[in-house]
C-alpha positions as CSV (number, residue, x, y, z in Angstrom):
1,M,31.6,-131.8,-39.3
2,R,28.9,-133.9,-40.9
3,T,28.2,-135.5,-37.5
4,W,27.7,-132.0,-35.9
5,R,25.3,-131.0,-38.7
6,A,23.3,-134.2,-38.1
7,L,23.1,-133.5,-34.4
8,V,22.3,-129.8,-34.7
9,R,19.4,-130.8,-37.0
10,F,17.6,-132.1,-33.9
11,L,18.0,-128.7,-32.2
12,R,16.2,-126.7,-35.0
13,P,12.7,-127.3,-33.7
14,Y,13.7,-125.8,-30.4
15,R,16.0,-123.0,-31.6
16,K,13.9,-120.2,-30.1
17,R,13.8,-121.8,-26.6
18,F,17.5,-122.7,-26.8
19,G,18.3,-119.1,-28.0
20,L,16.4,-117.6,-25.1
21,S,18.2,-119.9,-22.7
22,L,21.6,-118.7,-24.1
23,L,20.5,-115.1,-23.9
24,L,19.5,-115.4,-20.3
25,G,22.9,-117.1,-19.6
26,V,24.7,-114.1,-21.2
27,I,22.6,-111.6,-19.2
28,G,23.6,-113.6,-16.1
29,S,27.2,-113.3,-17.0
30,L,26.9,-109.5,-17.5
31,L,25.3,-109.2,-14.1
32,D,28.0,-111.3,-12.6
33,G,30.6,-108.9,-14.0
34,M,28.6,-105.9,-12.7
35,T,28.6,-107.5,-9.2
36,F,32.3,-108.0,-9.4
37,L,32.8,-104.4,-10.5
38,M,30.7,-103.1,-7.6
39,L,32.9,-104.9,-5.1
40,I,35.5,-102.1,-5.6
41,P,33.5,-99.4,-3.9
42,F,32.2,-101.9,-1.3
43,L,35.8,-102.9,-0.3
44,R,36.8,-99.2,-0.2
45,A,34.0,-98.6,2.2
46,V,34.9,-101.6,4.4
47,F,38.5,-100.5,4.6
48,G,37.6,-96.9,5.5
49,N,38.2,-95.1,2.2
50,A,36.3,-91.8,2.2
51,E,35.7,-91.8,-1.5
52,L,33.9,-94.9,-2.8
53,V,34.2,-93.9,-6.4
54,Q,37.3,-91.8,-7.5
55,R,36.2,-89.2,-10.0
56,A,39.3,-87.0,-10.4
57,G,43.1,-87.2,-10.3
58,P,45.8,-88.8,-12.4
59,A,45.4,-92.2,-10.7
60,V,41.8,-92.6,-11.8
61,S,41.4,-95.8,-13.7
62,S,39.0,-96.7,-16.5
63,A,37.1,-98.9,-14.0
64,D,36.5,-95.9,-11.8
65,R,35.2,-93.9,-14.8
66,L,32.8,-96.8,-15.5
67,L,31.7,-96.9,-11.9
68,D,31.2,-93.1,-11.9
69,G,28.9,-93.5,-14.9
70,L,27.0,-96.3,-13.3
71,L,26.8,-95.2,-9.7
72,G,27.6,-91.5,-9.9
73,P,23.9,-90.3,-10.1
74,L,23.0,-92.6,-7.2
75,L,25.8,-91.5,-4.9
76,E,25.8,-87.8,-5.8
77,G,25.5,-85.8,-2.5
78,A,25.0,-89.0,-0.4
79,S,26.7,-89.5,2.9
80,K,29.3,-92.3,3.3
81,E,26.8,-94.5,5.2
82,R,24.0,-93.9,2.6
83,A,26.4,-94.5,-0.3
84,F,27.5,-97.8,1.3
85,A,23.9,-98.9,1.8
86,V,23.2,-98.1,-1.9
87,V,26.2,-100.1,-3.1
88,V,25.2,-103.1,-0.9
89,A,21.6,-102.9,-2.2
90,L,22.8,-102.9,-5.8
91,I,25.1,-105.8,-5.2
92,L,22.2,-107.8,-3.6
93,I,19.8,-106.9,-6.5
94,S,22.5,-107.8,-9.1
95,V,23.1,-111.2,-7.4
96,I,19.4,-112.0,-7.2
97,F,18.8,-111.2,-10.9
98,K,21.9,-113.0,-11.9
99,N,20.9,-116.2,-10.1
100,A,17.4,-115.9,-11.6
101,C,18.8,-115.6,-15.1
102,V,21.1,-118.5,-14.6
103,Y,18.3,-120.7,-13.2
104,L,15.9,-119.9,-16.0
105,S,18.7,-120.4,-18.5
106,R,19.6,-123.9,-17.2
107,L,15.9,-124.8,-16.9
108,G,15.3,-123.9,-20.5
109,G,18.4,-125.8,-21.6
110,L,17.3,-128.8,-19.6
111,S,13.9,-128.9,-21.3
112,V,15.6,-128.6,-24.7
113,Q,17.9,-131.5,-23.9
114,E,15.0,-133.8,-23.0
115,Y,13.0,-133.0,-26.1
116,V,16.0,-133.4,-28.3
117,M,16.7,-136.8,-26.6
118,R,13.1,-137.8,-27.2
119,D,13.3,-137.0,-30.9
120,M,16.7,-138.6,-31.3
121,R,15.7,-141.9,-29.6
122,T,12.5,-142.0,-31.6
123,A,14.5,-141.6,-34.8
124,M,17.0,-144.2,-33.7
125,Y,14.2,-146.6,-32.8
126,A,12.5,-146.1,-36.2
127,H,15.9,-146.6,-38.0
128,L,16.5,-149.8,-36.0
129,Q,13.1,-151.2,-37.0
130,G,14.1,-150.8,-40.6
131,M,17.4,-152.8,-40.3
132,R,17.8,-156.2,-41.9
133,L,17.5,-159.3,-39.9
134,D,21.2,-160.2,-40.3
135,Y,22.2,-157.0,-38.5
136,F,20.4,-158.2,-35.4
137,Q,22.0,-161.6,-35.7
138,R,25.6,-160.2,-35.7
139,T,25.0,-157.4,-33.2
140,R,24.4,-158.1,-29.5
141,G,21.2,-156.7,-27.9
142,G,23.1,-155.2,-25.0
143,Q,25.3,-153.1,-27.3
144,L,22.1,-151.9,-29.1
145,L,20.5,-150.9,-25.7
146,T,23.7,-149.1,-24.6
147,R,23.9,-147.2,-27.9
148,M,20.2,-146.3,-27.6
149,L,20.4,-145.1,-24.0
150,A,23.9,-144.4,-22.8
151,D,25.3,-142.8,-26.1
152,T,22.3,-140.5,-26.4
153,E,22.9,-139.4,-22.8
154,M,26.4,-138.3,-23.8
155,V,25.0,-136.5,-26.9
156,K,22.5,-134.7,-24.6
157,S,25.3,-133.2,-22.6
158,M,27.1,-132.2,-25.7
159,L,24.1,-130.5,-27.4
160,G,22.8,-128.9,-24.2
161,D,25.2,-128.4,-21.3
162,W,28.4,-128.1,-23.3
163,I,27.1,-125.6,-25.8
164,A,25.3,-123.5,-23.3
165,E,28.1,-123.6,-20.8
166,L,30.6,-122.7,-23.5
167,I,28.7,-119.6,-24.4
168,R,28.0,-118.7,-20.7
169,S,31.6,-119.2,-19.7
170,S,32.9,-117.3,-22.8
171,A,30.6,-114.4,-22.0
172,T,31.7,-114.4,-18.3
173,A,35.4,-114.6,-19.3
174,L,35.0,-111.7,-21.7
175,V,33.2,-109.6,-19.1
176,Y,35.9,-110.3,-16.5
177,V,38.7,-109.7,-18.9
178,A,37.2,-106.4,-20.0
179,I,36.9,-105.3,-16.3
180,L,40.4,-106.4,-15.5
181,V,41.8,-104.6,-18.5
182,Q,40.1,-101.4,-17.2
183,I,41.8,-102.0,-13.8
184,S,45.3,-102.9,-15.1
185,W,45.9,-103.9,-18.6
186,R,49.5,-104.9,-17.9
187,L,48.6,-107.5,-15.2
188,T,45.8,-108.7,-17.4
189,G,48.0,-109.2,-20.3
190,L,50.6,-111.1,-18.2
191,A,47.8,-113.4,-16.9
192,L,46.5,-114.1,-20.4
193,I,49.9,-115.1,-21.7
194,M,49.5,-118.4,-19.8
195,V,46.2,-119.3,-21.5
196,P,47.6,-120.7,-24.7
197,V,50.2,-122.7,-22.7
198,L,47.4,-124.3,-20.6
199,V,45.3,-125.1,-23.7
200,F,48.2,-126.9,-25.4
201,A,49.1,-128.7,-22.2
202,L,45.6,-130.0,-21.7
203,R,45.0,-131.2,-25.3
204,P,46.7,-134.6,-24.9
205,L,44.8,-135.2,-21.7
206,L,41.5,-134.4,-23.3
207,K,42.2,-136.7,-26.3
208,R,43.1,-139.5,-23.9
209,L,39.8,-139.0,-21.9
210,R,37.7,-139.1,-25.1
211,G,39.4,-142.5,-26.1
212,R,38.6,-143.9,-22.6
213,A,35.0,-142.8,-22.8
214,R,34.6,-144.9,-25.9
215,H,36.1,-147.9,-24.2
216,L,33.8,-147.4,-21.2
217,L,30.7,-147.4,-23.4
218,D,31.9,-150.7,-25.0
219,D,32.5,-152.2,-21.5
220,R,29.1,-151.0,-20.4
221,G,27.5,-152.5,-23.4
222,E,29.2,-155.8,-22.7
223,M,27.7,-155.9,-19.2
224,T,24.3,-155.1,-20.5
225,S,24.6,-157.9,-23.1
226,L,25.6,-160.4,-20.5
227,M,22.6,-159.4,-18.3
228,Q,20.2,-159.6,-21.2
229,E,21.5,-163.0,-22.3
230,T,21.4,-164.4,-18.8
231,I,17.9,-163.2,-18.1
232,S,16.5,-164.3,-21.5
233,G,18.2,-167.7,-21.3
234,V,17.6,-168.2,-17.6
235,R,16.0,-171.6,-18.2
236,L,19.1,-172.9,-19.9
237,V,21.3,-171.5,-17.2
238,K,19.3,-173.2,-14.6
239,A,19.0,-176.5,-16.5
240,Y,22.8,-176.8,-17.0
241,G,23.8,-175.4,-13.6
242,A,25.8,-172.6,-15.2
243,E,25.2,-170.0,-12.5
244,P,28.8,-169.9,-11.3
245,Y,30.1,-169.5,-14.9
246,E,27.7,-166.7,-15.6
247,R,28.6,-165.0,-12.3
248,T,32.2,-165.2,-13.2
249,R,31.6,-163.7,-16.7
250,F,29.6,-160.8,-15.3
251,A,32.2,-160.2,-12.5
252,E,35.0,-160.0,-15.0
253,A,33.0,-157.5,-17.2
254,A,32.1,-155.4,-14.2
255,T,35.7,-155.4,-13.1
256,R,36.9,-154.2,-16.6
257,Y,34.3,-151.4,-16.5
258,A,35.3,-150.3,-12.9
259,R,38.9,-150.3,-13.8
260,G,38.2,-148.1,-16.8
261,V,36.3,-145.6,-14.7
262,V,39.0,-145.4,-12.0
263,K,41.9,-144.9,-14.5
């Protein structure tokens, strides 16, 4: 929890931009649900149903009542061809606005990510400059470079993409579940029963993937350290003819990293 608080602290200067990005993502999710809902009268028209929106009768669902409230004034007194054209136009407009909201949301999230990474790397570099000399003597330079560059890239995804995608996906799921409940609450409930089962089934896999990610960063840092040592000490390598030995060391480190990625 303390780690999350420390990370979220870097988001505070950009909270308005990040909040606007999330709001646009939620609006895009709502428009996505509206598009899905309007597919009902579209498919009815395609399959030759005379009434695109059912307004009366015992079989009228809550989804039809919602469609009647949204499309009723636009389809009132219209012919079948005109009503179909109106539905198609509304679907196209909804898709265009949804994609625009999603694009602007991701663009805003990307800008927040880059500014947060700038601030984080600047803070890390300033902290590194204040460390004692013995810390640099016992820590390899390649590991420091990996922590400065690769680790912050992972944090960038966590603070930007993961949070934004979680909120967008949650909003989309809620909208779709609400629509499906209006269509058939029994089938929706039956489908939702499987959600906890899938969550518990995936937990061991996710835990294992997190552990492998840490090992991959260590292996990547090892490769960076070997490259830095070889380049900085290239005169010694050449003087002692140690090129084959250094090539073997780097090949072994690269093989460990590749195997870790493939597993």
